[in-house]
Every structure is written in C-alpha cells, then in structure tokens.
NUROKE-832684 format. One line per field, with one value per residue: residue in one letter; y negated, x negated, z of N, C-alpha, C in turn. Coordinates in Angstrom, 2 decimals. Layout:
residues N
aa = (A|...) .
n_north = (Y|...) .
n_east = (X|...) .
n_up = (Z|...) .
ca_north = (Y|...) .
ca_east = (X|...) .
ca_up = (Z|...) .
c_north = (Y|...) .
c_east = (X|...) .
c_up = (Z|...) .
This chain:
residues 89
aa = (M|A|N|L|K|Q|S|K|K|R|I|K|Q|D|K|K|K|Y|L|R|N|R|R|N|V|S|R|V|K|T|F|I|K|K|F|L|V|V|L|K|S|L|D|N|T|S|L|L|N|D|Y|P|I|L|V|S|E|I|D|K|S|V|R|R|G|V|F|H|K|N|K|A|N|R|L|K|S|L|F|N|K|K|M|K|V|V|L|G|M) .
n_north = (21.24|21.16|23.70|24.17|23.12|21.63|20.83|19.48|17.63|16.56|15.51|12.96|11.19|10.81|9.35|7.41|5.91|5.48|3.04|1.55|0.71|-0.12|-2.66|-3.59|-4.29|-5.84|-7.98|-8.90|-9.68|-11.48|-13.72|-13.88|-14.64|-17.43|-18.38|-18.76|-20.15|-22.95|-23.10|-23.71|-25.66|-27.59|-29.66|-30.16|-29.97|-28.58|-26.22|-25.68|-25.11|-22.94|-20.75|-19.53|-18.12|-16.57|-14.56|-13.98|-12.06|-10.36|-9.08|-7.80|-6.21|-4.15|-3.35|-2.44|0.37|-0.30|-0.83|-1.14|-1.42|-2.37|-3.63|-5.29|-6.91|-7.74|-9.01|-11.46|-12.63|-13.04|-14.95|-16.88|-17.75|-18.53|-20.93|-22.53|-24.03|-25.30|-27.27|-28.22|-27.23) .
n_east = (127.05|130.73|132.97|135.35|138.99|139.02|137.00|136.04|138.16|137.30|134.49|135.60|136.81|134.50|133.56|134.86|135.13|132.64|132.36|133.97|133.33|130.88|131.40|132.60|130.10|128.85|130.10|130.19|127.93|126.99|128.88|127.04|124.48|125.56|126.19|123.30|122.44|123.86|122.56|120.21|120.46|121.37|124.53|126.06|129.58|130.20|129.33|130.80|133.26|132.04|131.28|133.77|134.93|133.15|132.94|135.21|135.34|133.68|134.82|136.46|135.39|135.06|137.52|137.96|135.86|133.41|131.38|129.73|131.59|129.11|127.90|128.79|129.53|126.52|125.84|127.51|127.02|123.85|124.10|125.84|124.66|122.24|123.96|124.32|121.71|120.91|123.32|122.61|123.94) .
n_up = (3.57|4.35|4.80|5.72|5.71|7.62|8.52|7.28|6.66|9.22|8.74|6.68|8.88|10.93|9.46|8.60|11.07|11.46|9.60|10.64|12.93|12.28|11.43|13.49|15.14|14.17|12.94|15.80|16.31|14.64|15.16|17.64|16.75|15.99|18.00|19.52|17.42|17.85|20.06|20.57|19.16|21.02|21.19|23.34|22.70|20.53|21.67|23.86|23.16|21.34|22.75|24.42|22.28|21.81|23.82|23.83|21.06|21.76|23.91|22.87|20.81|22.96|23.56|21.72|21.19|21.24|22.29|25.78|28.72|30.50|28.67|27.38|29.80|30.65|28.14|27.90|30.67|30.17|27.88|29.52|31.16|30.06|28.79|30.33|31.98|29.30|29.24|31.54|34.31) .
ca_north = (20.97|21.74|24.87|25.07|22.30|20.88|19.81|17.84|16.11|15.62|14.19|11.93|10.60|10.40|8.29|5.68|5.33|5.02|2.05|0.08|0.56|-0.53|-3.56|-5.03|-4.51|-6.85|-9.69|-9.45|-9.85|-13.07|-14.55|-14.13|-15.51|-18.65|-19.49|-18.48|-21.72|-24.09|-23.23|-24.40|-27.19|-28.82|-29.75|-29.68|-29.95|-27.10|-25.19|-25.17|-24.19|-21.79|-19.74|-18.69|-17.43|-15.19|-13.61|-12.91|-10.93|-9.36|-8.95|-7.04|-4.82|-3.54|-2.69|-0.77|1.37|-0.40|-1.60|-0.37|-2.86|-2.94|-4.40|-6.61|-8.00|-8.93|-10.10|-12.64|-13.04|-13.55|-16.58|-17.69|-18.26|-20.36|-22.07|-23.48|-24.15|-26.22|-28.04|-28.60|-27.32) .
ca_east = (128.97|131.19|134.08|136.63|139.70|139.59|135.89|135.93|138.13|136.99|133.70|135.99|137.23|134.04|132.69|135.74|134.90|131.24|131.88|134.41|132.46|129.54|131.93|132.77|129.28|128.35|130.75|129.49|126.30|127.19|129.00|125.77|123.20|125.54|126.22|122.32|121.69|124.44|122.11|119.01|121.05|121.74|125.19|127.31|130.73|130.24|129.04|131.04|134.16|131.32|130.96|135.15|134.82|131.83|133.59|135.95|134.57|132.89|135.73|137.34|134.51|134.40|138.67|137.95|135.17|132.30|130.00|130.42|131.94|128.75|127.30|129.68|129.21|125.13|125.64|128.61|126.20|122.98|125.30|126.20|123.07|121.48|124.63|124.15|120.45|121.20|124.19|121.98|124.98) .
ca_up = (3.16|4.76|4.08|6.34|5.40|9.26|8.71|5.51|7.25|9.87|8.14|6.89|9.78|11.06|7.82|8.49|12.07|11.43|9.36|11.45|14.40|11.74|11.20|14.27|15.99|12.78|13.44|17.09|16.10|13.57|16.46|18.60|16.13|15.68|19.10|19.28|16.81|18.40|21.62|19.93|18.35|21.92|20.57|23.84|22.20|19.85|22.40|24.89|22.19|20.62|24.02|24.91|21.37|21.82|24.79|23.16|20.34|22.93|24.35|21.59|21.00|24.43|23.78|19.79|21.73|19.89|23.55|27.25|29.60|31.15|27.90|27.32|30.92|30.56|26.92|29.03|31.30|29.12|27.19|30.92|32.60|28.68|28.16|31.65|31.15|28.50|29.67|32.96|35.65) .
c_north = (21.97|22.65|25.10|23.17|21.12|20.12|18.92|16.96|15.46|14.70|13.15|10.65|9.89|9.17|6.90|5.07|5.01|3.59|1.49|-0.17|-0.19|-2.27|-4.71|-5.04|-5.96|-7.88|-10.04|-10.27|-11.26|-13.71|-15.52|-15.11|-17.15|-19.50|-19.77|-20.78|-22.87|-24.64|-24.15|-26.00|-28.39|-29.44|-29.39|-29.41|-28.97|-26.43|-24.57|-25.01|-23.01|-20.23|-18.35|-17.75|-16.39|-14.62|-13.20|-12.01|-9.85|-7.97|-7.57|-5.85|-3.64|-3.00|-1.68|-0.08|1.19|-0.77|-1.02|-1.17|-2.89|-3.50|-5.15|-7.85|-8.39|-9.10|-11.05|-13.21|-13.77|-15.14|-17.19|-18.16|-19.44|-21.13|-23.03|-24.46|-25.42|-27.54|-28.53|-28.29|-26.91) .
c_east = (129.46|132.71|135.40|137.13|139.71|137.94|135.86|136.71|137.99|135.48|134.25|136.60|136.12|132.76|133.84|135.07|133.52|130.99|132.91|133.47|130.65|129.72|131.94|131.74|128.54|128.68|130.69|128.50|126.19|127.64|127.92|124.92|123.82|126.10|124.99|121.50|122.23|123.51|121.21|119.59|121.14|123.46|126.03|128.69|130.84|129.87|129.91|132.66|133.58|131.65|132.45|134.75|134.22|132.74|134.71|136.09|134.56|133.79|136.49|136.67|134.46|136.53|138.67|136.90|133.64|131.39|131.08|130.68|130.80|127.68|127.32|129.35|127.52|125.13|126.69|127.23|125.00|123.42|125.11|125.42|122.38|122.42|124.28|123.04|120.72|122.31|123.85|122.84|123.58) .
c_up = (3.72|4.51|4.37|5.77|6.80|9.28|7.59|6.46|8.81|10.16|7.31|7.61|10.38|10.04|8.20|9.78|12.38|10.90|9.59|12.43|14.22|11.69|12.49|15.37|14.75|13.24|14.70|17.29|15.30|14.55|17.39|18.15|16.06|17.04|19.58|18.51|17.19|19.67|21.17|19.26|19.42|21.28|21.58|23.45|21.72|20.75|23.37|24.16|21.45|22.19|24.19|23.14|21.29|22.78|24.34|22.76|21.00|24.03|23.76|21.08|22.00|24.23|22.53|20.68|20.77|21.25|25.17|27.87|30.23|30.52|27.96|28.37|31.16|29.04|27.61|29.21|31.13|28.93|28.33|31.35|30.95|28.48|29.50|31.70|30.52|28.51|30.85|33.94|36.95) .
C-alpha cells in the first residue's frame, strides 16, 4: 500500500481511469455485437442505419483515448467490407 499522499491519489486516479476505459470498451463491443447480429440477419435497412452509429462510437473511443486510431480504422474497414458483401456492392 502506498504511503505518500501523492501515491494514494495516483492510485485513486488510475482506478477511475481504468473503470472509465473499461466502460467505453464495453460500449463499443456491445455496438459491434449488435452490428454483427444485424449483419447475419441480412436486414439491409437496419444495416444501413446501424453502420454509421457503430462508426461514430468507434471514433468517439479514439477521441477518448481508448483505442488507437489505426485500430479504429482497421475495425471500420473490416465492418465496411462485411457490409458491402451483404449488400452486394
């Protein structure tokens, strides 16, 4: 256990930051899972509505510092390819 006041404060800050990051990662994963379910259902209208929401959430996670921008671009590219296959573009 930390003895210095600064160390105790740092531990509290790290815990808050960890929980905030976990919440944001979980939120993005939930949107990804929902998108994959819609992708398998082959519902084009839902697919076209959910894709921009998913991209928006991924971009927000980059701004929050949860994901690296290259990972976000990789995810968006992957889901875009999958969506195009389903839509037949």
